[in-house]
C-alpha positions as CSV (number, residue, x, y, z in Angstrom):
1,M,-37.2,42.3,71.0
2,I,-34.4,44.1,73.2
3,L,-37.1,44.8,75.6
4,M,-38.2,41.2,75.7
5,L,-34.9,40.0,76.2
6,V,-34.3,42.7,79.2
7,G,-37.9,41.2,80.4
8,V,-36.8,37.6,80.6
9,L,-33.5,38.6,82.5
10,L,-35.5,40.2,85.2
11,L,-37.8,37.1,85.6
12,P,-37.3,34.9,88.8
13,H,-37.0,32.1,86.6
14,S,-34.4,33.3,84.5
15,T,-31.0,31.5,83.4
16,H,-27.8,31.1,82.1
17,A,-26.1,32.8,78.8
18,Q,-23.1,30.9,78.6
19,L,-23.0,28.3,75.8
20,D,-22.9,24.9,76.8
21,N,-19.8,23.9,75.9
22,R,-19.7,20.5,77.9
23,A,-19.2,18.0,75.3
24,F,-15.8,20.0,74.2
25,L,-14.3,20.1,77.8
26,H,-11.9,17.5,79.0
27,P,-10.6,18.3,82.8
28,L,-7.3,16.3,83.8
29,P,-8.5,14.8,87.0
30,V,-6.3,13.8,90.0
31,G,-7.4,11.8,92.9
32,P,-6.2,8.9,95.1
33,Q,-7.9,6.3,92.8
34,Y,-5.5,6.9,90.2
35,T,-2.0,7.0,92.5
36,R,1.0,5.0,90.9
37,Q,-1.3,4.5,87.7
38,L,0.3,4.5,84.4
39,R,-2.8,5.5,81.6
40,L,-3.1,6.5,78.2
41,D,-5.7,9.2,77.4
42,V,-6.9,9.8,74.1
43,Q,-9.0,12.8,73.0
44,A,-10.1,13.5,69.1
45,F,-12.2,16.3,68.2
46,L,-13.4,16.0,64.4
47,F,-15.2,19.3,62.8
48,N,-17.1,20.9,60.6
49,K,-18.1,24.8,60.8
50,D,-19.6,26.6,57.9
51,N,-20.2,30.3,58.4
52,E,-22.3,31.8,55.5
53,Y,-21.2,35.1,56.4
54,F,-21.5,38.2,53.7
55,N,-20.8,41.2,55.9
56,K,-17.5,43.6,56.0
57,I,-16.8,42.6,59.5
58,E,-15.9,38.8,59.1
59,P,-15.9,37.1,56.0
60,G,-17.4,33.8,55.6
61,R,-15.4,30.4,55.8
62,T,-15.4,26.9,56.1
63,Y,-13.5,25.1,59.2
64,F,-13.2,21.2,58.4
65,G,-10.7,19.0,59.8
66,A,-9.6,16.6,62.9
67,Q,-7.2,16.9,66.0
68,L,-5.8,14.1,67.6
69,L,-4.3,14.2,71.1
70,P,-2.8,11.2,72.6
71,R,-1.0,11.7,76.0
72,L,0.9,9.1,78.4
73,V,-0.2,10.0,82.0
74,Y,1.7,8.8,85.5
75,F,0.1,9.9,88.9
76,P,3.0,9.8,91.3
77,S,0.8,10.4,94.0
78,A,-3.0,11.0,95.1
79,N,-2.7,15.0,94.0
80,L,-0.1,14.7,91.2
81,R,-0.5,14.1,87.5
82,V,2.5,14.1,85.2
83,E,1.6,13.6,81.2
84,A,3.6,13.7,78.0
85,G,2.2,13.4,74.2
86,I,1.4,14.9,71.1
87,F,-1.1,17.4,69.7
88,L,-2.0,16.7,65.5
89,W,-4.0,19.0,63.9
90,K,-5.0,18.3,60.2
91,D,-6.9,20.2,58.3
92,Y,-9.4,18.6,55.5
93,G,-8.1,19.8,51.7
94,T,-4.5,20.0,52.5
95,P,-2.0,16.8,52.4
96,R,0.2,18.8,55.2
97,F,-0.3,18.6,59.1
98,Q,-1.4,22.1,60.3
99,Q,0.2,21.1,63.3
100,V,2.5,18.8,65.1
101,R,3.2,19.9,68.8
102,P,4.5,18.2,72.0
103,L,2.1,18.4,75.1
104,L,3.7,18.6,78.4
105,T,1.5,18.9,81.8
106,V,1.9,18.9,85.7
107,K,-1.2,19.4,87.5
108,Y,-1.0,19.7,91.4
109,Q,-4.4,19.5,93.4
110,N,-5.0,20.2,97.0
111,G,-8.1,20.3,97.9
112,P,-9.6,23.1,95.9
113,H,-6.9,24.3,94.6
114,S,-5.2,23.2,91.4
115,I,-2.2,24.5,89.8
116,L,-1.2,23.5,86.2
117,F,2.2,23.9,84.6
118,G,2.7,23.4,80.8
119,N,-0.6,22.8,78.5
120,I,-3.1,24.4,80.7
121,E,-7.0,23.5,80.8
122,G,-7.6,26.5,78.3
123,N,-9.5,27.8,75.5
124,L,-13.7,26.9,76.3
125,H,-12.5,26.0,79.7
126,H,-12.1,28.9,81.1
127,G,-15.9,29.8,80.6
128,Y,-16.0,33.2,78.6
129,I,-18.3,34.6,76.9
130,E,-17.9,35.1,73.1
131,P,-17.2,38.5,73.0
132,M,-14.3,37.9,75.3
133,L,-12.8,34.7,73.7
134,D,-13.9,32.9,70.6
135,F,-15.5,29.7,70.4
136,E,-13.5,29.0,67.0
137,R,-10.5,29.0,69.2
138,V,-11.1,25.4,70.0
139,M,-10.6,24.7,65.8
140,T,-7.9,27.5,65.3
141,N,-6.0,28.1,68.5
142,R,-6.6,24.9,70.6
143,L,-3.6,24.7,72.9
144,E,-2.8,27.2,75.7
145,E,1.0,26.8,77.1
146,G,1.8,28.4,80.6
147,L,0.5,28.7,84.0
148,Q,-3.0,28.0,85.5
149,Y,-4.3,28.5,89.2
150,K,-8.0,27.5,89.5
151,L,-10.2,27.2,93.0
152,Q,-13.3,25.4,92.8
153,K,-15.7,25.7,95.6
154,P,-19.4,24.6,95.7
155,R,-20.3,28.2,95.5
156,L,-17.3,30.0,94.3
157,N,-15.0,29.3,91.2
158,L,-12.0,31.1,90.2
159,D,-9.6,30.6,87.0
160,A,-6.4,32.7,86.8
161,W,-4.1,31.9,83.6
162,V,-1.1,32.7,81.7
163,D,-0.6,31.6,78.0
164,W,2.8,32.5,76.5
165,Q,1.9,32.4,72.9
166,R,5.2,33.4,71.4
167,Q,8.6,33.1,73.1
168,Q,11.4,35.6,71.8
169,Y,15.0,35.1,71.7
170,R,17.8,37.6,71.3
171,F,17.9,39.5,67.6
172,S,14.4,38.2,67.2
173,N,12.7,39.8,64.0
174,F,9.3,39.6,65.9
175,Q,7.9,40.5,69.2
176,E,7.1,38.5,71.9
177,E,3.6,37.6,72.6
178,V,1.7,36.8,75.5
179,A,-2.2,36.6,76.8
180,G,-3.7,36.1,80.4
181,G,-6.8,36.7,82.1
182,L,-9.1,36.0,85.2
183,V,-12.4,34.5,85.4
184,V,-14.7,34.5,88.7
185,E,-18.0,33.3,89.3
186,Q,-20.0,33.5,92.7
187,T,-23.1,32.1,93.4
188,V,-25.1,34.5,95.3
189,L,-28.6,32.8,95.5
190,G,-29.8,29.1,95.1
191,D,-32.3,27.2,96.8
192,S,-33.8,23.5,96.9
193,S,-36.3,24.6,93.8
194,G,-32.7,24.4,91.9
195,W,-32.9,27.9,90.7
196,W,-29.6,30.1,91.1
197,L,-28.5,33.3,90.6
198,R,-24.6,34.1,90.1
199,V,-22.5,36.9,89.3
200,P,-19.3,36.6,86.9
201,F,-16.3,38.8,86.6
202,Q,-14.3,38.2,83.3
203,F,-11.0,39.5,82.4
204,T,-8.4,38.9,79.6
205,G,-5.0,41.1,78.6
206,T,-3.0,40.6,75.5
207,H,0.3,41.9,75.3
208,R,2.9,42.4,72.4
209,G,6.5,43.4,73.0
210,G,10.2,42.7,74.1
211,Q,13.3,44.5,74.2
212,I,15.7,42.0,72.3
213,D,13.9,41.7,69.3
214,T,15.3,43.7,66.0
215,V,12.1,45.2,65.0
216,D,10.6,49.1,65.8
217,T,7.2,47.9,66.2
218,P,5.5,49.7,69.3
219,L,4.7,47.3,71.8
220,Q,0.5,46.7,72.5
221,T,-1.2,46.4,75.6
222,L,-5.0,45.4,75.5
223,F,-7.4,44.8,78.3
224,N,-11.1,43.6,78.2
225,L,-13.4,43.3,80.9
226,A,-17.1,41.7,81.4
227,S,-19.2,41.1,84.5
228,G,-23.1,40.9,84.8
229,V,-25.6,38.3,86.2
230,R,-26.6,34.8,85.4
231,A,-29.7,32.8,86.5
232,R,-30.8,29.3,85.7
233,K,-34.3,27.1,86.4
234,P,-34.7,23.5,86.0
235,L,-38.2,22.5,84.9
236,A,-40.0,19.5,85.7
237,S,-41.1,18.7,82.2
238,R,-40.4,16.0,79.9
239,F,-40.0,18.5,77.0
240,F,-38.8,21.9,78.8
241,H,-35.7,21.0,80.7
242,A,-34.7,24.6,82.1
243,V,-34.8,28.3,81.0
244,H,-31.7,30.7,81.5
245,A,-31.3,34.1,80.8
246,D,-27.9,36.3,81.6
247,L,-26.7,40.1,81.1
248,Y,-23.3,40.9,80.6
249,A,-21.5,44.5,80.0
250,T,-18.3,44.4,78.7
251,Y,-15.4,47.1,78.1
252,F,-12.3,47.3,76.3
253,H,-9.2,49.3,76.9
254,D,-6.1,49.9,74.7
255,Y,-3.4,50.7,77.3
256,S,-0.6,50.8,74.8
257,F,2.1,54.0,74.9
258,T,1.3,54.1,70.9
259,Y,-2.2,53.5,69.7
260,Q,-2.4,51.2,66.5
261,L,-6.2,50.5,66.9
262,P,-8.7,53.1,65.9
263,Y,-10.6,52.8,69.2
264,K,-8.8,53.5,72.5
265,R,-11.7,52.4,74.7
266,G,-15.1,50.4,74.0
267,T,-18.1,48.9,75.5
268,G,-20.5,46.4,74.7
269,L,-24.0,45.1,76.0
270,Y,-24.3,41.5,75.5
271,L,-28.1,39.9,76.5
272,N,-29.0,36.3,76.2
273,A,-32.5,33.9,77.2
274,G,-33.0,30.8,76.1
275,V,-34.6,27.3,77.1
276,D,-33.3,23.8,77.0
277,T,-35.7,21.0,75.6
278,R,-35.8,17.5,74.8
279,L,-35.2,18.4,71.1
280,S,-32.8,21.3,71.3
281,N,-31.6,24.0,73.3
282,V,-32.5,27.4,72.1
283,Q,-31.1,30.7,72.7
284,V,-31.5,34.3,71.5
285,A,-28.8,36.7,71.8
286,Y,-28.4,40.6,71.4
287,W,-25.1,42.4,71.2
288,R,-24.6,45.9,71.0
289,G,-20.8,47.0,70.9
290,N,-19.5,50.5,70.5
291,G,-15.7,50.5,69.3
292,Y,-15.5,47.5,71.0
293,I,-12.2,45.3,70.2
294,S,-11.2,42.0,71.6
295,P,-8.0,40.1,70.5
296,L,-9.2,37.0,71.9
297,G,-12.9,37.3,71.1
298,G,-15.4,36.5,68.2
299,L,-14.8,38.7,65.4
300,L,-18.2,39.2,64.4
301,Y,-18.7,41.2,68.0
302,R,-15.5,43.9,67.0
303,S,-16.0,47.2,65.5
304,I,-13.1,46.8,62.9
305,S,-13.0,44.8,60.3
306,N,-11.1,40.8,59.7
307,S,-12.3,41.2,56.1
308,V,-10.2,40.6,53.0
309,S,-11.8,43.0,50.5
310,D,-12.4,45.7,53.2
311,P,-9.8,45.4,55.7
312,Q,-10.3,49.1,57.3
313,Y,-13.6,49.1,57.2
314,L,-15.2,50.2,60.8
315,E,-18.5,49.9,62.3
316,K,-18.1,51.5,65.6
317,D,-21.8,51.3,66.4
318,R,-22.7,47.1,65.9
319,Q,-25.8,45.7,66.6
320,L,-26.4,42.0,66.3
321,L,-29.3,39.5,66.9
322,I,-28.6,35.8,67.2
323,A,-30.4,32.7,67.4
324,R,-28.7,29.4,68.4
325,F,-30.3,26.1,68.0
326,L,-27.6,23.5,70.0
327,K,-27.9,20.0,70.6
328,D,-25.6,17.2,71.8
329,Y,-26.1,13.2,71.2
330,R,-24.5,10.8,73.1
331,L,-23.2,8.3,71.0
332,P,-21.6,4.5,72.0
333,G,-17.8,4.6,72.9
334,N,-17.7,8.1,74.6
335,L,-18.6,9.7,71.5
336,I,-20.8,13.0,71.4
337,M,-21.9,14.3,68.3
338,T,-23.1,18.4,68.4
339,T,-25.2,20.1,66.1
340,R,-25.2,23.8,65.9
341,F,-27.2,26.5,63.8
342,E,-27.1,30.0,64.0
343,P,-28.7,32.5,62.1
344,I,-27.7,36.1,62.6
345,Y,-29.3,39.5,61.6
346,D,-27.1,42.6,61.3
347,L,-29.7,45.2,62.8
348,N,-27.7,48.1,61.9
349,N,-27.3,46.9,57.9
350,G,-30.2,44.5,57.5
351,G,-28.1,41.5,56.3
352,L,-28.9,38.1,57.5
353,D,-25.7,35.6,57.9
354,F,-25.6,32.3,59.1
355,S,-23.5,29.5,60.2
356,F,-24.1,25.3,60.5
357,A,-21.6,22.9,62.2
358,L,-20.9,19.2,63.3
359,Y,-18.7,18.1,65.7
360,F,-17.6,14.9,67.1
361,N,-15.8,15.0,70.7
362,F,-14.0,11.7,72.0
363,N,-12.3,11.3,75.2
364,Q,-11.4,8.1,77.2
365,S,-8.8,7.2,79.4
366,F,-7.1,3.4,79.2
367,L,-5.2,2.0,82.6
368,L,-2.4,0.4,81.5
369,T,-0.4,-1.0,84.8
370,T,0.0,0.1,87.9
371,V,3.6,0.5,89.4
372,R,4.2,-1.1,92.4
373,G,5.4,0.8,95.6
374,E,8.9,0.2,96.9
């Protein structure tokens, strides 16, 4: 199977391994058509994901709930967006909100350049692969707050960001926490036939520390890198829409002065191949990790355990074979329903796990008024 995947990657009609998460993306538009407008933007996200996992690295669990993000947005000029709102997160099966948080964002855009301050276009918007950034963070860590610079050109995309996760104060009994990263993707080949070849580079860094707290926990600084090649070819067929494949090599390094993790360095190989059809998008992925740890990445890809019953369990050499069946359904009223089914086979231990999920994404902007100029 590994040789088959590599062979598909080398075909001229190969494609893209990154999951198609467009249904979950809600970029913040800026432009002259919005000048002096006051709008109400409403996002709603309903999720149900059942992880039937029975391994010692990541136990099974169920996510079932809803998130609502209403915001008032004002555009003082053609390239400036100012918004304020509230984030409500309610898990089903509990009477209380999981989170109630304010939303505050300023976005300035000049041609291909964008700067965001406050709640940035984070999470799945960055475009990381799952060993670098866990898809489930869209349910468990939806918001990122900090600073972001984006460059979007026809053949080059860049996203540099900082997420200030926990603020520390004088005499705090906890460490400050910060994460950041860089995603760059360059198109190196593309022609009139529609197929393209792209070279991505992805980086994340996380840090826990600070100098004004009252705890003696050592600081921790972790870096993760990924790079490779992506290819995609659309097909002129009513049933088969496109084929795609990608190959990533990943690297983990613990740059802390005092090591708290069992591995200081680790590597990973992530291969994907898939086909988009009228009925469903189908992908097959192979992962092999060696001492790989990513604090932001998918828990299944790590070599350390997140299990309640086996918290000290280690699996330095980890091999997974993953199948994915993905489909988006565009319903009336700007509503998108997404279904996903993902069987996972553990090549080292022989276990078969799986997950299935149902998501609803709603995103709409309502014009309230246009403020007259002086």
